VMD Tcl script that draws the C-alpha trace (Angstrom):
set ca {
  {-56.03 -80.38 -7.38}
  {-58.67 -78.27 -5.87}
  {-58.08 -74.40 -4.45}
  {-59.58 -73.04 -1.89}
  {-58.88 -69.43 -0.51}
  {-59.69 -68.87 3.43}
  {-59.29 -65.90 5.56}
  {-56.40 -62.88 4.99}
  {-53.01 -64.42 4.96}
  {-50.47 -64.36 8.42}
  {-46.99 -66.60 9.05}
  {-49.03 -67.85 12.11}
  {-50.93 -69.82 10.02}
  {-50.90 -73.58 10.40}
  {-52.71 -76.06 8.06}
  {-52.69 -80.01 8.08}
  {-53.95 -81.67 5.50}
  {-55.45 -85.52 6.72}
  {-52.56 -85.10 9.45}
  {-50.31 -84.29 7.23}
  {-48.43 -80.94 8.01}
  {-49.00 -78.59 5.26}
  {-47.60 -75.73 3.89}
  {-50.26 -72.33 3.35}
  {-50.37 -70.59 0.23}
  {-51.24 -67.22 -0.56}
  {-53.51 -65.90 -3.38}
  {-52.78 -62.51 -5.16}
  {-55.29 -60.57 -3.37}
  {-53.96 -61.56 0.28}
  {-55.71 -64.76 1.42}
  {-54.84 -68.01 2.40}
  {-55.21 -70.51 -0.30}
  {-55.11 -74.46 0.63}
  {-54.30 -76.96 -2.04}
  {-56.69 -80.27 -1.69}
  {-56.39 -83.32 -3.57}
  {-59.51 -84.28 -5.33}
  {-61.99 -86.34 -3.26}
  {-62.48 -85.88 0.61}
  {-59.88 -84.00 3.04}
  {-59.83 -83.93 6.51}
  {-58.44 -79.94 6.58}
  {-57.62 -78.54 9.94}
  {-56.64 -74.56 9.56}
  {-54.74 -73.74 13.05}
  {-53.86 -69.90 13.46}
  {-51.50 -69.41 16.16}
  {-50.91 -66.46 18.65}
  {-48.41 -63.59 18.48}
  {-46.50 -63.66 21.91}
  {-45.22 -60.32 21.15}
  {-48.68 -58.43 20.38}
  {-49.55 -59.55 24.44}
  {-46.35 -57.51 25.04}
  {-46.80 -54.69 22.95}
  {-50.56 -54.93 25.50}
  {-48.72 -54.50 27.95}
  {-46.07 -52.27 27.43}
  {-50.07 -50.01 26.57}
  {-52.04 -50.23 29.49}
  {-48.45 -49.65 31.87}
  {-47.52 -46.68 29.50}
  {-51.46 -45.08 29.61}
  {-51.63 -45.79 33.74}
  {-48.60 -44.01 34.12}
  {-50.00 -41.17 32.38}
  {-53.07 -41.11 34.01}
  {-51.07 -41.06 37.12}
  {-48.90 -38.10 36.19}
  {-51.84 -35.75 35.04}
  {-53.79 -36.59 38.42}
  {-50.38 -36.09 40.89}
  {-48.52 -33.86 38.91}
  {-51.91 -31.51 37.33}
  {-52.99 -30.95 40.94}
  {-50.55 -28.59 41.40}
  {-50.51 -26.98 37.88}
  {-52.44 -24.05 36.49}
  {-53.50 -22.67 33.49}
  {-52.61 -19.35 33.04}
  {-53.12 -17.37 29.43}
}
mol new
graphics top color blue
foreach p $ca { graphics top sphere $p radius 0.5 }
foreach p [lrange $ca 0 end-1] q [lrange $ca 1 end] { graphics top cylinder $p $q radius 0.2 }
display resetview
């Protein structure tokens, strides 16, 4: 079997070799390792998104908008006194 490395490793990678689901390996330097049989093979390496990343982004945006609104509304009445 030959091994080739590609991109960084993450648990969200899905590998299919010749239509069969296979295990995605990991190299010592954190790359994706794919074990292939000798000869020709059809390889599909897909990355599935993380739905929690979208939730975190939404929380961040809402927090920034809320902070900006608080500064605009409350900041107008606050005066700086040295």
